[in-house]
C-alpha distance (Angstrom), angle and dihedral (degrees) to the residues before:
residue distance angle dihedral
M1 . . .
V2 3.79 . .
S3 3.80 113.7 .
K4 3.78 122.0 -126.4
K5 3.80 90.3 -113.8
A6 3.81 92.2 53.6
A7 3.80 91.6 45.5
K8 3.78 90.3 51.2
G9 3.78 91.2 50.2
F10 3.82 91.1 48.8
Y11 3.81 90.4 50.2
R12 3.81 92.3 51.4
C13 3.79 90.5 48.6
F14 3.80 90.2 49.5
V15 3.82 92.1 50.8
F16 3.81 91.5 46.9
I17 3.81 92.1 52.2
F18 3.80 91.6 51.0
F19 3.80 90.5 47.0
M20 3.81 91.8 53.2
M21 3.81 91.2 46.5
G22 3.80 89.6 53.2
L23 3.80 91.2 47.6
F24 3.80 93.3 51.1
W25 3.80 90.9 45.8
G26 3.79 90.7 52.6
M27 3.80 92.5 48.5
A28 3.80 90.6 49.1
S29 3.81 90.2 52.4
I30 3.79 91.0 52.9
C31 3.79 91.9 48.3
Q32 3.80 90.7 50.6
A33 3.80 90.1 50.4
A34 3.79 89.6 51.5
D35 3.80 91.4 49.7
K36 3.81 90.9 51.2
G37 3.79 89.0 53.3
G38 3.80 92.7 53.2
A39 3.76 121.3 143.9
A40 3.79 121.7 -81.9
S41 3.78 118.3 -100.4
T42 3.81 120.7 -100.1
V43 3.81 95.3 177.0
G44 3.79 111.4 160.8
A45 3.80 94.6 17.6
T46 3.79 122.4 125.3
Y47 3.79 132.2 -156.5
V48 3.79 115.7 -90.9
G49 3.80 102.1 -179.5
V50 3.77 133.1 -109.3
E51 3.81 92.8 -88.4
T52 3.80 89.6 65.8
C53 3.81 90.6 52.8
A54 3.80 90.7 50.1
T55 3.81 90.5 59.1
C56 3.82 90.4 75.8
H57 3.79 103.4 12.7
E58 3.79 98.0 52.3
K59 3.81 96.0 145.8
E60 3.81 93.8 48.7
Y61 3.80 91.1 46.0
K62 3.81 93.2 53.6
E63 3.81 90.7 49.1
Y64 3.79 91.8 45.9
K65 3.82 92.8 54.8
L66 3.82 88.3 60.5
S67 3.80 95.8 43.7
T68 3.79 132.3 98.4
H69 3.79 91.9 -112.8
S70 3.81 92.2 62.3
R71 3.81 89.9 55.9
I72 3.79 92.2 61.4
E73 3.78 93.6 48.8
V74 3.80 111.3 141.9
K75 3.79 112.7 -121.1
G76 3.80 128.2 -158.7
D77 3.80 143.3 89.4
E78 3.81 92.3 -96.4
A79 3.81 93.8 50.6
N80 3.79 104.3 93.9
A81 3.81 97.1 172.1
Q82 3.78 107.4 74.7
G83 3.78 134.9 160.2
C84 3.80 114.4 -24.4
E85 3.80 93.0 7.4
M86 3.79 92.5 61.6
C87 3.82 87.4 76.5
H88 3.80 104.1 17.0
G89 3.79 96.8 46.1
P90 3.82 128.2 -131.2
G91 3.78 109.4 -23.0
S92 3.81 107.3 -158.5
V93 3.84 94.7 103.3
H94 3.81 89.7 46.5
V95 3.81 90.6 52.0
D96 3.81 94.6 44.9
N97 3.81 89.9 53.3
G98 3.77 92.8 51.2
G99 3.78 91.2 -111.4
G100 3.81 96.6 -42.5
L101 3.78 128.8 -127.8
N102 3.83 95.4 -88.8
K103 3.80 91.1 -150.1
P104 3.81 119.2 150.5
G105 3.77 107.7 -69.5
Q106 3.82 91.7 10.7
E107 3.80 100.6 70.7
T108 3.79 114.3 139.3
I109 3.78 95.0 -173.8
L110 3.80 138.8 26.0
N111 3.81 116.8 -92.3
P112 3.84 112.1 -162.0
R113 3.82 89.9 -163.6
K114 3.80 88.9 65.3
H115 3.79 97.8 30.3
P116 3.83 113.9 44.1
E117 3.81 89.4 -179.8
V118 3.81 85.4 81.8
C119 3.81 89.8 62.8
F120 3.81 92.2 43.0
T121 3.79 90.0 60.1
C122 3.81 86.4 80.5
H123 3.81 103.1 13.1
M124 3.80 96.6 59.0
D125 3.80 93.3 148.7
K126 3.80 90.1 60.2
K127 3.79 91.2 53.3
M128 3.80 88.5 56.0
E129 3.82 90.5 49.8
F130 3.81 90.2 53.6
R131 3.81 87.4 58.4
L132 3.79 93.5 58.8
P133 3.84 117.3 108.3
Y134 3.83 94.1 -99.2
H135 3.80 115.9 39.2
H136 3.77 146.6 131.9
P137 3.84 107.5 -84.2
V138 3.80 98.1 -111.5
L139 3.80 97.0 126.8
E140 3.79 89.0 49.1
G141 3.81 90.0 57.9
R142 3.82 95.5 -116.9
M143 3.80 93.7 110.8
S144 3.76 137.5 27.6
C145 3.80 131.8 -144.9
A146 3.80 86.1 -121.2
D147 3.81 90.9 61.6
C148 3.80 87.6 75.0
H149 3.80 104.5 18.1
N150 3.80 124.6 62.6
L151 3.78 97.2 -146.6
H152 3.79 96.8 -171.1
G153 3.77 101.1 28.0
S154 3.77 122.9 115.7
D155 3.81 90.6 -161.3
S156 3.79 93.8 79.1
R157 3.77 140.2 107.8
P158 3.81 112.2 -96.1
W159 3.80 113.6 -92.9
T160 3.81 93.9 2.1
A161 3.84 105.5 67.2
T162 3.81 88.5 -144.3
S163 3.80 124.5 129.4
M164 3.81 120.9 -73.4
E165 3.81 88.8 -148.2
D166 3.80 93.2 79.1
A167 3.79 132.3 -27.8
N168 3.80 89.0 -130.9
E169 3.80 96.5 53.2
V170 3.80 91.5 83.2
C171 3.81 90.1 56.4
F172 3.81 94.8 43.0
K173 3.80 91.0 60.0
C174 3.81 86.6 78.4
H175 3.81 104.3 13.0
K176 3.79 96.4 58.2
D177 3.82 96.4 154.5
Q178 3.79 90.5 65.2
R179 3.80 94.8 55.6
G180 3.80 98.7 83.3
P181 2.96 133.5 151.7
F182 3.80 92.3 -137.2
P183 3.82 126.6 -172.3
W184 3.80 86.0 -137.6
E185 3.76 108.6 35.5
H186 3.76 130.1 -170.5
Q187 3.77 101.0 -117.8
A188 3.79 91.7 -149.0
L189 3.81 86.9 76.3
R190 3.79 88.9 67.3
D191 3.79 87.8 65.4
G192 3.79 91.4 46.6
C193 3.77 140.8 -94.4
T194 3.80 88.5 -83.5
T195 3.80 88.9 72.7
C196 3.81 86.6 80.7
H197 3.81 105.8 11.0
K198 3.78 136.3 61.7
V199 3.78 110.1 -134.7
H200 3.80 104.0 -146.5
G201 3.78 107.3 26.8
A202 3.79 143.5 -34.4
I203 3.79 143.6 -173.9
T204 3.80 90.2 -123.0
D205 3.80 129.1 78.8
K206 3.82 115.6 -95.4
M207 3.81 86.8 18.3
L208 3.81 91.2 -84.9
V209 3.80 119.9 173.2
A210 3.83 91.6 -130.9
R211 3.79 138.4 18.6
D212 3.84 129.2 -103.9
A213 3.81 118.8 -33.5
N214 3.80 91.0 -13.4
L215 3.79 86.9 80.0
C216 3.81 92.6 60.6
L217 3.79 94.2 39.2
R218 3.79 90.0 62.9
C219 3.82 85.0 78.6
H220 3.81 106.8 10.8
I221 3.79 100.0 64.7
Q222 3.81 127.8 117.9
T223 3.79 139.9 173.2
T224 3.80 91.9 -99.3
F225 3.84 92.3 58.4
P226 3.03 130.4 -175.8
K227 3.78 79.8 40.5
I228 3.81 108.0 84.5
G229 3.77 116.7 -174.0
N230 3.78 105.4 -29.7
S231 3.79 95.8 -34.3
N232 3.79 132.9 84.7
H233 3.83 109.4 -123.9
N234 3.79 97.0 -177.7
V235 3.82 94.7 116.6
R236 3.79 98.1 28.2
L237 3.79 94.5 59.4
T238 3.80 90.2 60.8
Q239 3.82 93.3 53.4
G240 3.80 98.5 67.6
T241 3.76 141.6 -73.9
C242 3.78 121.0 -24.8
W243 3.81 90.3 -111.4
S244 3.80 101.4 41.4
T245 3.81 101.8 51.5
G246 3.79 95.7 70.0
C247 3.80 95.7 -94.7
H248 3.82 118.6 93.1
T249 3.78 97.9 12.8
A250 3.82 96.8 148.9
V251 3.79 95.2 66.6
H252 3.81 95.9 164.6
G253 3.80 95.5 47.2
S254 3.78 141.2 -50.1
Y255 3.78 135.6 -125.1
F256 3.81 93.0 -161.3
D257 3.80 114.4 31.0
R258 3.79 136.7 38.6
H259 3.81 89.2 -143.3
L260 3.82 88.8 64.4
R261 3.79 97.5 -106.0
E262 3.79 125.6 148.7
C-alpha cells in the first residue's frame, strides 16, 4: 500500500509535470505568433542608398539624421545596407513600384512597425524579455515596438528612442489612470515608471522589478527597520505586499490619503 508521504510526493511530481507542459505550450504559442509576424520578403531587391529614400521621404530622412539609429550606421565599402535600408531592407523594388501599396502580401519594403523581427535582428535581448511570463504583447502582434519608441524622431532620449518630454508619457498613452495629477503623489513617479516596472517583460506579476514588499523596500528602508516612517511594520510585512493587504493600495497616487490609500 502506498504511504501518504509517497502519495504526496507523487501528487507534487504530477502537478509539476503539468505545470511544465503548460509553460512549454505557452512558449510555443508565443514563438508561433512571432513566426507569423515575420518580416515581409524583399527577395530580388537591391540597395539604392539613403539619398534615394530622401527623395520622397524628406521629413523622415531629416529626423533620421538626428536620431540614435543614424549614429550606429555601419560605414565601409563592403557595407551595402546603409541608413534607412539597415532596417527597411533593400529598396529597389519599393522604388520601382513608386512606393508600392504595402498591403499584406504586397509589401515592397520591410516595415518594423508591422514586423518586430526587424528590430530583434539587433535587439535580441529584448526579444528574450518578451518571452518572459509577464510582458507587453509584442510577439502576439497586439503591440508594436513603434508604439513606444519613435524610431526616426530626434526628440527622444539618447539610446531609448522615447520622448524627451517625459519618460512617463510613453506609458501614459495606454495607462491613463496612472497619470494623475494626485493631491498625494507617489514621488517614485517623478523618476519614471521604470523605477518599479520593467518595460519589456519580467518574471514578476505586473512586470515589477522585484517581488512583494522587496519592491517597496528598495526605497523605503531606514536604520530603524522594521520601523518605516513612524510605524512598526514587523508583522505587516509578513502578511503580504504593501499594496495588497489593505494599506497602500493607491501606489501611483491618492486623492484621499497621504499614505497612498484609496
